[in-house]
C-alpha positions, 0 to 999 in steps of 0.5 A: 894320143899326143897333145897336139892331136888331142887339141885338133880333135877338140877344135873338131868336135866342138866347132859349130856351123858357118852361121855360129850355131852348135849342136848339143854334142858339140857344146857338150864336148867343149864344156867336157873338156873344160870341166875335166880341166878345172877339176885340177882344182882352183888355181892348180890348172896346168896345160900342155903348151900344145893345147893352148892354141886349140883351146883358144880356138875352141872357145872363140867359136863360142863368142857369145858364150865366152862374152856372158861368162866373162861379163857376168851381168845379164846371165841367169841361164849361164849361172843356173846351167854352170854346174859340171853335170848340167848339159848345154841348153838350147836357145830360141835360135836352135843353137846350144850354149855352154857355160862353166863354173867361173873358177873353171873358166878362169883357170882355163883362160889363165893357162891358155894366156901363157901363150900371148898368141892365144890370149890375143885371140881371145881378146880379139874375140871379145873385142868383136863381140863387144862391137856387135853387143854395142851396135845392137843396142836400140836408138831409144834405149835408156836406163838398163837397156843403155847401160848393161851392154857397155858395162858388161863388156868393160867387165868382160875386158876387165877380167882379161886385163886381170888374167894378163897381169896374173900372167905376166906378174910371174915373168921377169921384165923382159919376158913380160915386155915380149909377152905384151909386145906379142899381144899388141903385135897380134892385135895391131895386124891388119887382119884383125881389124877387117871386119868393120864397125866399132871393133874396127874402129878401136883396133885401128886406133890402137894400131895408130897409137904410139908404140910405148902407149899401146898397152895402156891403151889396151887396158882402157879398152872398155872405156874407149870402145864405149866413148867411141859408141857414144860419140857414133850415137851423138850421146849428150854429155851428161849421159855420157859422162855418167855411162863412162864412170859406170863402165870404168867401175865395171872394168876395175871390179872384174879386174880386182876379182882376178887378184893378179 
């Protein structure tokens, strides 16, 4: 089987139904693939270019799981069930969920991100789930109920920032510039912001940002999406400033863990 055919088979075997639910076989198929790739050892993963987009597509079909693994705050089920031999588990919604070891996920994402369009797909997936998570926070939330969703999202985005810088650090200046431009072009596409809501508002703001400032705007995504969300909620200034400080620390901490 060619890598191109294998990629198509992975996507077909792991894709869920139109409502985003996955069977045990589907979730296990993707976990087995990720685990096999991770068995090469931390930092040792090499991936045929033909597999990058299919793997990004497969992971994007599990947005909630990807968000939880990247965010890493409120993820007890994901931590206890990450071992290679532990099967996906069934949630109350009837869907099966997957998780893999942190090093495995990061190595796979780093290998996928060699292709900027595949990285952009994962970034867009996280952008949309961040918007959904923030929109779902109850109007009367306070304490951890208010702070965990934005800090968890900022951590997920900070991890993706670290992966992006890790990828581009190995490129020469022109290659790194081209990689970043391809990512930004994909995110600035009109179709990317067609879903509405907070994610759409942030993507539209990115598209209207001066071209030379867009990448820095991308790096501040966790903070800026939280800022937009706080404005929509009419959050008082003291609460807003305290929350933004937590979000900034969360994103920076996640970024530093990647050590680009």
